[in-house]
C-alpha positions as CSV (number, residue, x, y, z in Angstrom):
1,M,51.1,34.5,15.6
2,F,52.6,32.0,13.1
3,S,50.6,30.5,10.3
4,K,50.4,26.7,10.0
5,P,53.0,25.2,7.7
6,K,51.8,24.5,4.2
7,D,51.3,20.9,3.1
8,Y,52.5,20.5,-0.5
9,S,52.0,16.8,-0.8
10,K,50.4,15.4,-3.9
11,G,46.7,16.2,-4.0
12,S,46.6,18.3,-0.8
13,P,44.4,21.4,-0.7
14,D,47.5,23.7,-0.5
15,M,49.1,22.1,-3.5
16,V,45.9,22.3,-5.6
17,N,45.4,26.0,-4.6
18,M,49.0,26.7,-5.6
19,L,48.6,25.1,-9.0
20,E,45.3,26.9,-9.6
21,A,46.9,30.2,-8.7
22,N,49.9,29.5,-11.0
23,E,47.5,28.7,-13.9
24,A,45.5,31.8,-13.3
25,R,48.6,34.0,-13.2
26,T,50.0,32.5,-16.3
27,E,46.7,32.8,-18.1
28,E,46.3,36.4,-17.1
29,S,49.9,37.4,-18.0
30,A,49.6,35.7,-21.4
31,T,46.3,37.4,-22.1
32,M,47.3,40.9,-21.0
33,N,50.9,40.6,-22.0
34,S,52.0,41.6,-18.5
35,R,53.8,40.3,-15.5
36,W,52.2,38.2,-12.8
37,A,50.0,40.2,-10.5
38,P,48.7,39.4,-7.0
39,G,45.1,38.3,-6.8
40,A,45.0,36.5,-10.2
41,L,43.3,33.5,-8.7
42,R,40.5,35.6,-7.2
43,R,40.0,37.5,-10.5
44,H,40.0,34.2,-12.4
45,K,37.4,32.6,-10.1
46,R,35.3,35.8,-10.2
47,A,35.4,35.7,-14.1
48,V,34.4,32.0,-14.2
49,K,31.5,32.7,-11.8
50,K,30.3,35.6,-13.9
51,L,30.5,33.6,-17.1
52,A,28.6,30.7,-15.5
53,K,25.9,33.1,-14.3
54,Q,25.6,34.7,-17.7
55,E,25.4,31.3,-19.4
56,K,22.7,30.2,-17.0
57,A,20.7,33.3,-17.7
58,I,21.0,32.7,-21.5
59,A,19.9,29.1,-21.1
60,K,16.7,30.2,-19.2
61,S,16.0,32.8,-21.9
62,S,13.3,32.3,-24.6
63,T,15.7,33.7,-27.2
64,P,19.1,32.2,-26.3
65,D,20.7,32.9,-29.7
66,L,19.8,36.6,-29.6
67,D,20.9,36.9,-26.0
68,R,24.2,35.1,-26.7
69,M,24.8,37.5,-29.6
70,L,24.0,40.6,-27.4
71,A,26.3,39.3,-24.6
72,K,29.2,39.2,-27.0
73,H,28.8,43.0,-27.6
74,N,28.6,43.7,-23.9
75,E,32.0,42.4,-23.1
76,P,33.9,44.5,-20.5
77,T,36.2,47.2,-21.9
78,T,38.6,46.8,-19.0
79,R,42.0,45.1,-19.2
80,L,40.3,41.8,-18.3
81,G,38.2,41.8,-21.5
82,K,40.6,39.5,-23.3
83,A,40.7,37.1,-20.3
84,Y,36.9,36.9,-20.3
85,K,36.8,36.2,-24.0
86,R,39.5,33.5,-23.6
87,L,37.6,31.9,-20.7
88,R,34.3,31.9,-22.7
89,E,36.1,30.1,-25.5
90,K,37.5,27.5,-23.1
91,M,34.1,26.9,-21.5
92,S,32.4,26.3,-24.8
């Protein structure tokens, strides 16, 4: 019926999750010039996973420079496009 109380002590999983969610919301709102939206942490983790998968595929490729160039032109045209671009710049 009731959820267990959150533990916000230093280094606890609840505290780390809260800080990651705040960072994801701030990043998303800065990138898209909007207010905080629910689900920002989930979208952020999904974008990071997608970029890692793409980078792994490029690393396995026989023509990584060409694939990297083509991947830049295939960026999503949704509102998350700027967030993907910013994440890609952070990861490199």
